[in-house]
mmCIF file of the N, C-alpha and C atoms, coordinates in Angstrom:
data_MODEL
# 
_entry.id   MODEL 
# 
loop_
_atom_site.group_PDB 
_atom_site.id 
_atom_site.type_symbol 
_atom_site.label_atom_id 
_atom_site.label_alt_id 
_atom_site.label_comp_id 
_atom_site.label_asym_id 
_atom_site.label_entity_id 
_atom_site.label_seq_id 
_atom_site.pdbx_PDB_ins_code 
_atom_site.Cartn_x 
_atom_site.Cartn_y 
_atom_site.Cartn_z 
_atom_site.occupancy 
_atom_site.B_iso_or_equiv 
_atom_site.pdbx_formal_charge 
_atom_site.auth_seq_id 
_atom_site.auth_comp_id 
_atom_site.auth_asym_id 
_atom_site.auth_atom_id 
_atom_site.pdbx_PDB_model_num 
ATOM 1   N N  . MET A 1 1  ? 33.200  20.013  -22.360 1.00 0.00 ? 1  MET A N  1 
ATOM 2   C CA . MET A 1 1  ? 32.752  19.353  -23.551 1.00 0.00 ? 1  MET A CA 1 
ATOM 3   C C  . MET A 1 1  ? 32.405  18.021  -22.842 1.00 0.00 ? 1  MET A C  1 
ATOM 4   N N  . GLN A 1 2  ? 31.825  17.075  -23.201 1.00 0.00 ? 2  GLN A N  1 
ATOM 5   C CA . GLN A 1 2  ? 31.710  16.105  -22.716 1.00 0.00 ? 2  GLN A CA 1 
ATOM 6   C C  . GLN A 1 2  ? 31.884  14.956  -23.359 1.00 0.00 ? 2  GLN A C  1 
ATOM 7   N N  . ILE A 1 3  ? 32.970  13.791  -22.712 1.00 0.00 ? 3  ILE A N  1 
ATOM 8   C CA . ILE A 1 3  ? 33.052  12.957  -23.537 1.00 0.00 ? 3  ILE A CA 1 
ATOM 9   C C  . ILE A 1 3  ? 32.682  11.294  -23.002 1.00 0.00 ? 3  ILE A C  1 
ATOM 10  N N  . MET A 1 4  ? 31.747  10.516  -23.889 1.00 0.00 ? 4  MET A N  1 
ATOM 11  C CA . MET A 1 4  ? 30.849  9.612   -23.894 1.00 0.00 ? 4  MET A CA 1 
ATOM 12  C C  . MET A 1 4  ? 31.984  8.550   -23.746 1.00 0.00 ? 4  MET A C  1 
ATOM 13  N N  . SER A 1 5  ? 31.603  7.693   -23.221 1.00 0.00 ? 5  SER A N  1 
ATOM 14  C CA . SER A 1 5  ? 32.528  6.227   -22.989 1.00 0.00 ? 5  SER A CA 1 
ATOM 15  C C  . SER A 1 5  ? 31.397  5.124   -23.569 1.00 0.00 ? 5  SER A C  1 
ATOM 16  N N  . ALA A 1 6  ? 32.818  4.326   -24.000 1.00 0.00 ? 6  ALA A N  1 
ATOM 17  C CA . ALA A 1 6  ? 32.140  3.238   -25.156 1.00 0.00 ? 6  ALA A CA 1 
ATOM 18  C C  . ALA A 1 6  ? 31.547  2.107   -23.634 1.00 0.00 ? 6  ALA A C  1 
ATOM 19  N N  . ILE A 1 7  ? 31.961  2.358   -22.481 1.00 0.00 ? 7  ILE A N  1 
ATOM 20  C CA . ILE A 1 7  ? 31.356  0.933   -21.295 1.00 0.00 ? 7  ILE A CA 1 
ATOM 21  C C  . ILE A 1 7  ? 30.307  1.746   -20.285 1.00 0.00 ? 7  ILE A C  1 
ATOM 22  N N  . ALA A 1 8  ? 29.361  1.258   -20.126 1.00 0.00 ? 8  ALA A N  1 
ATOM 23  C CA . ALA A 1 8  ? 28.283  2.029   -19.030 1.00 0.00 ? 8  ALA A CA 1 
ATOM 24  C C  . ALA A 1 8  ? 28.351  2.198   -17.862 1.00 0.00 ? 8  ALA A C  1 
ATOM 25  N N  . PRO A 1 9  ? 28.568  3.250   -17.189 1.00 0.00 ? 9  PRO A N  1 
ATOM 26  C CA . PRO A 1 9  ? 29.544  3.255   -15.829 1.00 0.00 ? 9  PRO A CA 1 
ATOM 27  C C  . PRO A 1 9  ? 28.647  2.351   -14.943 1.00 0.00 ? 9  PRO A C  1 
ATOM 28  N N  . ILE A 1 10 ? 29.374  1.669   -14.036 1.00 0.00 ? 10 ILE A N  1 
ATOM 29  C CA . ILE A 1 10 ? 28.308  0.824   -13.064 1.00 0.00 ? 10 ILE A CA 1 
ATOM 30  C C  . ILE A 1 10 ? 28.214  2.149   -11.650 1.00 0.00 ? 10 ILE A C  1 
ATOM 31  N N  . ARG A 1 11 ? 26.975  2.254   -11.213 1.00 0.00 ? 11 ARG A N  1 
ATOM 32  C CA . ARG A 1 11 ? 26.513  2.860   -11.101 1.00 0.00 ? 11 ARG A CA 1 
ATOM 33  C C  . ARG A 1 11 ? 25.148  2.287   -9.611  1.00 0.00 ? 11 ARG A C  1 
ATOM 34  N N  . GLY A 1 12 ? 25.541  2.155   -8.962  1.00 0.00 ? 12 GLY A N  1 
ATOM 35  C CA . GLY A 1 12 ? 24.170  1.102   -8.055  1.00 0.00 ? 12 GLY A CA 1 
ATOM 36  C C  . GLY A 1 12 ? 24.366  -0.344  -7.816  1.00 0.00 ? 12 GLY A C  1 
ATOM 37  N N  . LYS A 1 13 ? 24.956  -1.086  -8.771  1.00 0.00 ? 13 LYS A N  1 
ATOM 38  C CA . LYS A 1 13 ? 25.331  -2.400  -9.138  1.00 0.00 ? 13 LYS A CA 1 
ATOM 39  C C  . LYS A 1 13 ? 25.166  -3.125  -7.683  1.00 0.00 ? 13 LYS A C  1 
ATOM 40  N N  . PHE A 1 14 ? 25.710  -2.824  -6.970  1.00 0.00 ? 14 PHE A N  1 
ATOM 41  C CA . PHE A 1 14 ? 26.732  -3.619  -5.426  1.00 0.00 ? 14 PHE A CA 1 
ATOM 42  C C  . PHE A 1 14 ? 25.223  -3.148  -4.412  1.00 0.00 ? 14 PHE A C  1 
ATOM 43  N N  . ARG A 1 15 ? 24.772  -2.458  -4.643  1.00 0.00 ? 15 ARG A N  1 
ATOM 44  C CA . ARG A 1 15 ? 23.701  -1.853  -3.796  1.00 0.00 ? 15 ARG A CA 1 
ATOM 45  C C  . ARG A 1 15 ? 22.062  -2.867  -4.210  1.00 0.00 ? 15 ARG A C  1 
ATOM 46  N N  . ARG A 1 16 ? 22.297  -2.418  -5.677  1.00 0.00 ? 16 ARG A N  1 
ATOM 47  C CA . ARG A 1 16 ? 21.122  -3.625  -6.214  1.00 0.00 ? 16 ARG A CA 1 
ATOM 48  C C  . ARG A 1 16 ? 21.301  -4.973  -5.548  1.00 0.00 ? 16 ARG A C  1 
ATOM 49  N N  . ALA A 1 17 ? 22.481  -5.487  -6.084  1.00 0.00 ? 17 ALA A N  1 
ATOM 50  C CA . ALA A 1 17 ? 22.803  -7.119  -5.697  1.00 0.00 ? 17 ALA A CA 1 
ATOM 51  C C  . ALA A 1 17 ? 22.913  -7.473  -4.330  1.00 0.00 ? 17 ALA A C  1 
ATOM 52  N N  . VAL A 1 18 ? 23.337  -6.140  -3.492  1.00 0.00 ? 18 VAL A N  1 
ATOM 53  C CA . VAL A 1 18 ? 22.833  -6.505  -2.232  1.00 0.00 ? 18 VAL A CA 1 
ATOM 54  C C  . VAL A 1 18 ? 21.749  -6.480  -1.576  1.00 0.00 ? 18 VAL A C  1 
ATOM 55  N N  . THR A 1 19 ? 20.957  -5.481  -1.699  1.00 0.00 ? 19 THR A N  1 
ATOM 56  C CA . THR A 1 19 ? 19.143  -5.424  -0.996  1.00 0.00 ? 19 THR A CA 1 
ATOM 57  C C  . THR A 1 19 ? 18.813  -6.583  -1.983  1.00 0.00 ? 19 THR A C  1 
ATOM 58  N N  . PHE A 1 20 ? 19.022  -7.112  -3.113  1.00 0.00 ? 20 PHE A N  1 
ATOM 59  C CA . PHE A 1 20 ? 18.016  -8.366  -4.064  1.00 0.00 ? 20 PHE A CA 1 
ATOM 60  C C  . PHE A 1 20 ? 18.333  -9.680  -2.896  1.00 0.00 ? 20 PHE A C  1 
ATOM 61  N N  . ASP A 1 21 ? 20.056  -9.820  -2.713  1.00 0.00 ? 21 ASP A N  1 
ATOM 62  C CA . ASP A 1 21 ? 20.074  -10.739 -2.189  1.00 0.00 ? 21 ASP A CA 1 
ATOM 63  C C  . ASP A 1 21 ? 19.795  -10.965 -0.592  1.00 0.00 ? 21 ASP A C  1 
ATOM 64  N N  . VAL A 1 22 ? 19.273  -9.699  -0.251  1.00 0.00 ? 22 VAL A N  1 
ATOM 65  C CA . VAL A 1 22 ? 18.232  -9.877  1.294   1.00 0.00 ? 22 VAL A CA 1 
ATOM 66  C C  . VAL A 1 22 ? 16.892  -10.026 0.441   1.00 0.00 ? 22 VAL A C  1 
ATOM 67  N N  . VAL A 1 23 ? 16.832  -9.479  0.459   1.00 0.00 ? 23 VAL A N  1 
ATOM 68  C CA . VAL A 1 23 ? 15.172  -9.901  -0.143  1.00 0.00 ? 23 VAL A CA 1 
ATOM 69  C C  . VAL A 1 23 ? 14.983  -10.619 -0.268  1.00 0.00 ? 23 VAL A C  1 
ATOM 70  N N  . VAL A 1 24 ? 15.656  -11.493 -1.169  1.00 0.00 ? 24 VAL A N  1 
ATOM 71  C CA . VAL A 1 24 ? 15.285  -12.726 -2.009  1.00 0.00 ? 24 VAL A CA 1 
ATOM 72  C C  . VAL A 1 24 ? 15.811  -13.839 -0.278  1.00 0.00 ? 24 VAL A C  1 
ATOM 73  N N  . GLY A 1 25 ? 17.014  -13.334 -0.132  1.00 0.00 ? 25 GLY A N  1 
ATOM 74  C CA . GLY A 1 25 ? 17.088  -14.242 0.892   1.00 0.00 ? 25 GLY A CA 1 
ATOM 75  C C  . GLY A 1 25 ? 15.942  -14.121 2.214   1.00 0.00 ? 25 GLY A C  1 
ATOM 76  N N  . CYS A 1 26 ? 15.582  -13.183 2.700   1.00 0.00 ? 26 CYS A N  1 
ATOM 77  C CA . CYS A 1 26 ? 14.044  -13.249 3.793   1.00 0.00 ? 26 CYS A CA 1 
ATOM 78  C C  . CYS A 1 26 ? 12.912  -14.234 3.615   1.00 0.00 ? 26 CYS A C  1 
ATOM 79  N N  . GLY A 1 27 ? 12.842  -13.906 1.999   1.00 0.00 ? 27 GLY A N  1 
ATOM 80  C CA . GLY A 1 27 ? 11.516  -14.596 1.431   1.00 0.00 ? 27 GLY A CA 1 
ATOM 81  C C  . GLY A 1 27 ? 11.450  -15.742 1.228   1.00 0.00 ? 27 GLY A C  1 
ATOM 82  N N  . LEU A 1 28 ? 13.194  -16.370 1.356   1.00 0.00 ? 28 LEU A N  1 
ATOM 83  C CA . LEU A 1 28 ? 13.164  -18.012 0.845   1.00 0.00 ? 28 LEU A CA 1 
ATOM 84  C C  . LEU A 1 28 ? 13.095  -18.597 2.861   1.00 0.00 ? 28 LEU A C  1 
ATOM 85  N N  . GLY A 1 29 ? 13.359  -17.495 3.306   1.00 0.00 ? 29 GLY A N  1 
ATOM 86  C CA . GLY A 1 29 ? 13.526  -17.625 4.962   1.00 0.00 ? 29 GLY A CA 1 
ATOM 87  C C  . GLY A 1 29 ? 12.047  -18.134 5.267   1.00 0.00 ? 29 GLY A C  1 
ATOM 88  N N  . VAL A 1 30 ? 11.382  -16.653 4.853   1.00 0.00 ? 30 VAL A N  1 
ATOM 89  C CA . VAL A 1 30 ? 10.498  -17.179 5.716   1.00 0.00 ? 30 VAL A CA 1 
ATOM 90  C C  . VAL A 1 30 ? 9.040   -18.489 5.223   1.00 0.00 ? 30 VAL A C  1 
ATOM 91  N N  . LEU A 1 31 ? 9.198   -17.996 3.641   1.00 0.00 ? 31 LEU A N  1 
ATOM 92  C CA . LEU A 1 31 ? 8.594   -19.166 2.993   1.00 0.00 ? 31 LEU A CA 1 
ATOM 93  C C  . LEU A 1 31 ? 8.922   -20.945 3.363   1.00 0.00 ? 31 LEU A C  1 
ATOM 94  N N  . GLY A 1 32 ? 10.386  -20.948 4.086   1.00 0.00 ? 32 GLY A N  1 
ATOM 95  C CA . GLY A 1 32 ? 10.882  -22.176 4.209   1.00 0.00 ? 32 GLY A CA 1 
ATOM 96  C C  . GLY A 1 32 ? 9.936   -22.425 6.102   1.00 0.00 ? 32 GLY A C  1 
ATOM 97  N N  . GLY A 1 33 ? 10.218  -21.001 6.551   1.00 0.00 ? 33 GLY A N  1 
ATOM 98  C CA . GLY A 1 33 ? 9.637   -21.487 8.128   1.00 0.00 ? 33 GLY A CA 1 
ATOM 99  C C  . GLY A 1 33 ? 8.232   -21.765 8.002   1.00 0.00 ? 33 GLY A C  1 
ATOM 100 N N  . TYR A 1 34 ? 7.449   -21.340 7.396   1.00 0.00 ? 34 TYR A N  1 
ATOM 101 C CA . TYR A 1 34 ? 6.052   -21.880 7.233   1.00 0.00 ? 34 TYR A CA 1 
ATOM 102 C C  . TYR A 1 34 ? 5.902   -23.079 6.719   1.00 0.00 ? 34 TYR A C  1 
ATOM 103 N N  . ALA A 1 35 ? 6.698   -23.362 5.500   1.00 0.00 ? 35 ALA A N  1 
ATOM 104 C CA . ALA A 1 35 ? 7.016   -24.998 4.878   1.00 0.00 ? 35 ALA A CA 1 
ATOM 105 C C  . ALA A 1 35 ? 6.967   -25.912 6.472   1.00 0.00 ? 35 ALA A C  1 
ATOM 106 N N  . PHE A 1 36 ? 7.759   -25.729 7.389   1.00 0.00 ? 36 PHE A N  1 
ATOM 107 C CA . PHE A 1 36 ? 7.671   -26.330 7.929   1.00 0.00 ? 36 PHE A CA 1 
ATOM 108 C C  . PHE A 1 36 ? 6.918   -26.092 9.613   1.00 0.00 ? 36 PHE A C  1 
ATOM 109 N N  . TRP A 1 37 ? 6.260   -25.200 9.336   1.00 0.00 ? 37 TRP A N  1 
ATOM 110 C CA . TRP A 1 37 ? 5.521   -24.828 10.632  1.00 0.00 ? 37 TRP A CA 1 
ATOM 111 C C  . TRP A 1 37 ? 4.035   -25.709 9.995   1.00 0.00 ? 37 TRP A C  1 
ATOM 112 N N  . TYR A 1 38 ? 3.945   -25.225 8.957   1.00 0.00 ? 38 TYR A N  1 
ATOM 113 C CA . TYR A 1 38 ? 2.127   -25.793 8.086   1.00 0.00 ? 38 TYR A CA 1 
ATOM 114 C C  . TYR A 1 38 ? 2.992   -27.380 7.848   1.00 0.00 ? 38 TYR A C  1 
ATOM 115 N N  . GLY A 1 39 ? 3.952   -27.929 7.600   1.00 0.00 ? 39 GLY A N  1 
ATOM 116 C CA . GLY A 1 39 ? 4.103   -29.119 7.362   1.00 0.00 ? 39 GLY A CA 1 
ATOM 117 C C  . GLY A 1 39 ? 4.621   -30.705 8.769   1.00 0.00 ? 39 GLY A C  1 
ATOM 118 N N  . PRO A 1 40 ? 5.812   -30.878 8.661   1.00 0.00 ? 40 PRO A N  1 
ATOM 119 C CA . PRO A 1 40 ? 6.136   -31.886 9.696   1.00 0.00 ? 40 PRO A CA 1 
ATOM 120 C C  . PRO A 1 40 ? 6.011   -31.172 11.155  1.00 0.00 ? 40 PRO A C  1 
ATOM 121 N N  . HIS A 1 41 ? 5.652   -29.754 11.405  1.00 0.00 ? 41 HIS A N  1 
ATOM 122 C CA . HIS A 1 41 ? 5.903   -29.358 12.763  1.00 0.00 ? 41 HIS A CA 1 
ATOM 123 C C  . HIS A 1 41 ? 4.647   -29.667 13.808  1.00 0.00 ? 41 HIS A C  1 
ATOM 124 N N  . THR A 1 42 ? 3.722   -29.273 12.954  1.00 0.00 ? 42 THR A N  1 
ATOM 125 C CA . THR A 1 42 ? 2.099   -29.451 13.164  1.00 0.00 ? 42 THR A CA 1 
ATOM 126 C C  . THR A 1 42 ? 1.510   -31.094 13.122  1.00 0.00 ? 42 THR A C  1 
ATOM 127 N N  . LYS A 1 43 ? 1.675   -32.171 12.340  1.00 0.00 ? 43 LYS A N  1 
ATOM 128 C CA . LYS A 1 43 ? 1.463   -33.064 12.388  1.00 0.00 ? 43 LYS A CA 1 
ATOM 129 C C  . LYS A 1 43 ? 2.178   -33.945 13.027  1.00 0.00 ? 43 LYS A C  1 
ATOM 130 N N  . THR A 1 44 ? 3.178   -33.729 14.044  1.00 0.00 ? 44 THR A N  1 
ATOM 131 C CA . THR A 1 44 ? 3.869   -33.988 14.939  1.00 0.00 ? 44 THR A CA 1 
ATOM 132 C C  . THR A 1 44 ? 2.885   -33.341 16.652  1.00 0.00 ? 44 THR A C  1 
ATOM 133 N N  . ASN A 1 45 ? 3.171   -32.537 16.881  1.00 0.00 ? 45 ASN A N  1 
ATOM 134 C CA . ASN A 1 45 ? 1.907   -31.678 17.522  1.00 0.00 ? 45 ASN A CA 1 
ATOM 135 C C  . ASN A 1 45 ? 0.923   -32.356 17.475  1.00 0.00 ? 45 ASN A C  1 
ATOM 136 N N  . LYS A 1 46 ? 0.664   -32.671 16.220  1.00 0.00 ? 46 LYS A N  1 
ATOM 137 C CA . LYS A 1 46 ? -1.519  -33.450 16.043  1.00 0.00 ? 46 LYS A CA 1 
ATOM 138 C C  . LYS A 1 46 ? -0.672  -34.713 17.269  1.00 0.00 ? 46 LYS A C  1 
ATOM 139 N N  . MET A 1 47 ? 0.033   -35.324 16.658  1.00 0.00 ? 47 MET A N  1 
ATOM 140 C CA . MET A 1 47 ? 0.420   -36.945 17.256  1.00 0.00 ? 47 MET A CA 1 
ATOM 141 C C  . MET A 1 47 ? 0.621   -36.784 18.700  1.00 0.00 ? 47 MET A C  1 
ATOM 142 N N  . TYR A 1 48 ? 1.376   -35.440 18.892  1.00 0.00 ? 48 TYR A N  1 
ATOM 143 C CA . TYR A 1 48 ? 1.752   -35.712 20.588  1.00 0.00 ? 48 TYR A CA 1 
ATOM 144 C C  . TYR A 1 48 ? 0.444   -35.388 21.179  1.00 0.00 ? 48 TYR A C  1 
ATOM 145 N N  . GLU A 1 49 ? -0.447  -34.195 21.015  1.00 0.00 ? 49 GLU A N  1 
ATOM 146 C CA . GLU A 1 49 ? -1.654  -34.215 21.553  1.00 0.00 ? 49 GLU A CA 1 
ATOM 147 C C  . GLU A 1 49 ? -2.453  -35.140 21.443  1.00 0.00 ? 49 GLU A C  1 
ATOM 148 N N  . SER A 1 50 ? -2.913  -36.232 20.234  1.00 0.00 ? 50 SER A N  1 
ATOM 149 C CA . SER A 1 50 ? -3.800  -37.317 20.352  1.00 0.00 ? 50 SER A CA 1 
ATOM 150 C C  . SER A 1 50 ? -2.768  -38.261 21.485  1.00 0.00 ? 50 SER A C  1 
ATOM 151 N N  . TYR A 1 51 ? -1.637  -38.221 21.402  1.00 0.00 ? 51 TYR A N  1 
ATOM 152 C CA . TYR A 1 51 ? -0.862  -39.533 22.436  1.00 0.00 ? 51 TYR A CA 1 
ATOM 153 C C  . TYR A 1 51 ? -1.444  -39.232 23.876  1.00 0.00 ? 51 TYR A C  1 
ATOM 154 N N  . TYR A 1 52 ? -1.535  -37.281 24.371  1.00 0.00 ? 52 TYR A N  1 
ATOM 155 C CA . TYR A 1 52 ? -1.537  -37.261 25.859  1.00 0.00 ? 52 TYR A CA 1 
ATOM 156 C C  . TYR A 1 52 ? -2.788  -37.339 26.013  1.00 0.00 ? 52 TYR A C  1 
ATOM 157 N N  . ALA A 1 53 ? -3.738  -37.021 25.075  1.00 0.00 ? 53 ALA A N  1 
ATOM 158 C CA . ALA A 1 53 ? -5.305  -36.964 25.042  1.00 0.00 ? 53 ALA A CA 1 
ATOM 159 C C  . ALA A 1 53 ? -5.532  -38.766 25.566  1.00 0.00 ? 53 ALA A C  1 
ATOM 160 N N  . LYS A 1 54 ? -5.133  -39.661 24.798  1.00 0.00 ? 54 LYS A N  1 
ATOM 161 C CA . LYS A 1 54 ? -5.507  -41.012 25.165  1.00 0.00 ? 54 LYS A CA 1 
ATOM 162 C C  . LYS A 1 54 ? -4.835  -41.105 26.687  1.00 0.00 ? 54 LYS A C  1 
ATOM 163 N N  . LEU A 1 55 ? -3.641  -40.806 26.714  1.00 0.00 ? 55 LEU A N  1 
ATOM 164 C CA . LEU A 1 55 ? -3.156  -41.337 28.254  1.00 0.00 ? 55 LEU A CA 1 
ATOM 165 C C  . LEU A 1 55 ? -3.780  -40.602 28.956  1.00 0.00 ? 55 LEU A C  1 
ATOM 166 N N  . ALA A 1 56 ? -4.021  -39.285 28.883  1.00 0.00 ? 56 ALA A N  1 
ATOM 167 C CA . ALA A 1 56 ? -5.283  -38.589 29.956  1.00 0.00 ? 56 ALA A CA 1 
ATOM 168 C C  . ALA A 1 56 ? -6.531  -39.820 30.568  1.00 0.00 ? 56 ALA A C  1 
ATOM 169 N N  . LEU A 1 57 ? -7.088  -39.928 29.120  1.00 0.00 ? 57 LEU A N  1 
ATOM 170 C CA . LEU A 1 57 ? -8.150  -40.755 28.870  1.00 0.00 ? 57 LEU A CA 1 
ATOM 171 C C  . LEU A 1 57 ? -7.991  -41.863 30.019  1.00 0.00 ? 57 LEU A C  1 
ATOM 172 N N  . GLN A 1 58 ? -6.907  -42.965 29.930  1.00 0.00 ? 58 GLN A N  1 
ATOM 173 C CA . GLN A 1 58 ? -6.588  -43.599 30.377  1.00 0.00 ? 58 GLN A CA 1 
ATOM 174 C C  . GLN A 1 58 ? -5.942  -43.879 32.051  1.00 0.00 ? 58 GLN A C  1 
ATOM 175 N N  . GLN A 1 59 ? -5.630  -42.689 32.306  1.00 0.00 ? 59 GLN A N  1 
ATOM 176 C CA . GLN A 1 59 ? -5.491  -42.512 33.954  1.00 0.00 ? 59 GLN A CA 1 
ATOM 177 C C  . GLN A 1 59 ? -6.779  -41.991 34.514  1.00 0.00 ? 59 GLN A C  1 
ATOM 178 N N  . ASN A 1 60 ? -7.968  -41.403 33.825  1.00 0.00 ? 60 ASN A N  1 
ATOM 179 C CA . ASN A 1 60 ? -8.487  -40.695 34.298  1.00 0.00 ? 60 ASN A CA 1 
ATOM 180 C C  . ASN A 1 60 ? -9.810  -42.187 34.903  1.00 0.00 ? 60 ASN A C  1 
ATOM 181 N N  . LYS A 1 61 ? -9.631  -43.167 34.005  1.00 0.00 ? 61 LYS A N  1 
ATOM 182 C CA . LYS A 1 61 ? -10.106 -44.373 34.379  1.00 0.00 ? 61 LYS A CA 1 
ATOM 183 C C  . LYS A 1 61 ? -10.060 -45.374 35.230  1.00 0.00 ? 61 LYS A C  1 
ATOM 184 N N  . GLU A 1 62 ? -8.704  -45.034 35.532  1.00 0.00 ? 62 GLU A N  1 
ATOM 185 C CA . GLU A 1 62 ? -8.339  -46.193 36.576  1.00 0.00 ? 62 GLU A CA 1 
ATOM 186 C C  . GLU A 1 62 ? -8.443  -45.316 38.672  1.00 0.00 ? 62 GLU A C  1 
# 
């Protein structure tokens, strides 16, 4: 005869919580990486590229 308990058994909650934390952490990390790469990183690189292109033109004129 099986006795039913009033409290639901705790099974898999830790594993589910850890999996959720890892998945959300990785997802937010990738999202943050894309935001950085296509945000300030590309703007800064375009600025550097234009500066060095202008500098190369000035050196070629001399």
